[in-house]
N, C-alpha and C positions, 0 to 999 in steps of 0.2 A: 309508042305502045303502052307505055306506063300509064300514060294519061288515059287511054281509052279502056284499059283494065277497070281502072278505078271509075270512070264514068259508067261501064257496063253494069259494075258492082253497084253503084248508086241507083242505076235505072231499075234493076232487078229488086233492089232492097224497096224502092217507092213503089212499085209494083205490088210487093208482097205487102206492104202496109196498107196499101189501097183497097186489095182483097180482103184483107182482114177487117179493115174498118167497114167495108161494104156488107161482109157477113155478120158482124155484130150489130151494124145499123139496123139491118133488116129485122133482126129478132128483137130489137127494142122498139123499132117502129110499130110491130103489130102486138106489143104488149106481152108476147111469150118469150120466156128466157130459152136460149139455145140448149138443147138437152145435153149433159155431160155425158161422154162415152165411157161408161164402166164396162170392165170386162164381166162376163156372165159365166165364166169358167175358168180353168187354169191353162187352158190351150193345150192339153194332152194331146188331142189327136192330131192336131197340126205339127207338135213338136215330134210326135211319133213319126209322121210322115217325112220329116226332114232330118231324121237321126243318119242316115246313110250319107247324106251330103255335108251335114255338120262332122262328121266321123272322117270323110276325105279332106275336108278343109282342114281340120286338126291335124292329119297325117302329114299333109303337104307342108303346112307351117312347121312342123317339127322336123320333117326331112330337110328342109331349106335352112333351118336354123342349125341342125348338127352337121350340115355338109362342109366340105372342106373350103379352102381359102379362095378357090377358084369360082365359088357359088355366091352370087349377088345374094345379100340379105343374110349370110351365115353369121353366126359368131365368130368363126376363125378368120373370115375376111375382114370383120371389123377390129379383130384384134391385130390383124397385120397392118391395117391402116394406121391404128393407135402406135403401134411400134414404130412405124415409119415416121409418122408426125414427131413423136419423142426423139427419135434420132436425128432429124432435121432441126430440132430444136423450136419447133412451132408449139409452143406451151398452150396458146390460147386453142388451137385446134385441136390439140391432145386432151385438153380438158373437155372439150364439147365431146369428142369420139369417145371419152372415158364414160361419160354420162350415157351417152347412147349404148355402149357395150352394156354397162351395168343393168340398163332397162332391158336389153335384147336377151341378156341372160336370164333376167328374172323370168321371161315368158316362156322358157323351157319346163320348169316345174309347174307353172300354172297351166299350161297346155296338158302336160301329162296328166295332171290332177281331172281336169276335164274330159280327157279322154275317159279317165276311169268313172267318172260321173255319168258319162254318156253311156258307158257299157252297162251301168245300172240302169238307166233309162230304157236302153234297148231292152233288157231283161224285163221290166216291168211293162214295157209295151208289149211284148209277146205274151205275157200272162195275162195281160187284160184288154185283150182284141183291139190291140193298136191304140188305146185310148178312147174308143169309141163308147164304153160303159160308164155313163153318169158325168161326163163332162161335155161342155160344149166350148167350141173353139173360138 
């Protein structure tokens, strides 16, 4: 199964490379460069439309991170696993879990900041016709 996975990855990579080569080859063949996709606005309308979904995702992530030790993905569960690894003398596992725990703990303030920023975006959207005024998405 391991070899099959590598073969499939290789085939997908080759197919992607072939498609990219064909796409750039066509642009070179007719002498016109492929147009660069540049944003025409700040995407405010699309962002305003996604605010409720983004807010729910942040809430779910924070709820999971702050849950108890019985919840997969929580800080408490990872802390318990780390404590168990240390108690069992599995130093390498403990080091790995400590690094994951440090990162997971750093997610909480980051997500809380995003939630505050998103509240400001929500207010802006309400005050600016859901981003429709003066911006292209």
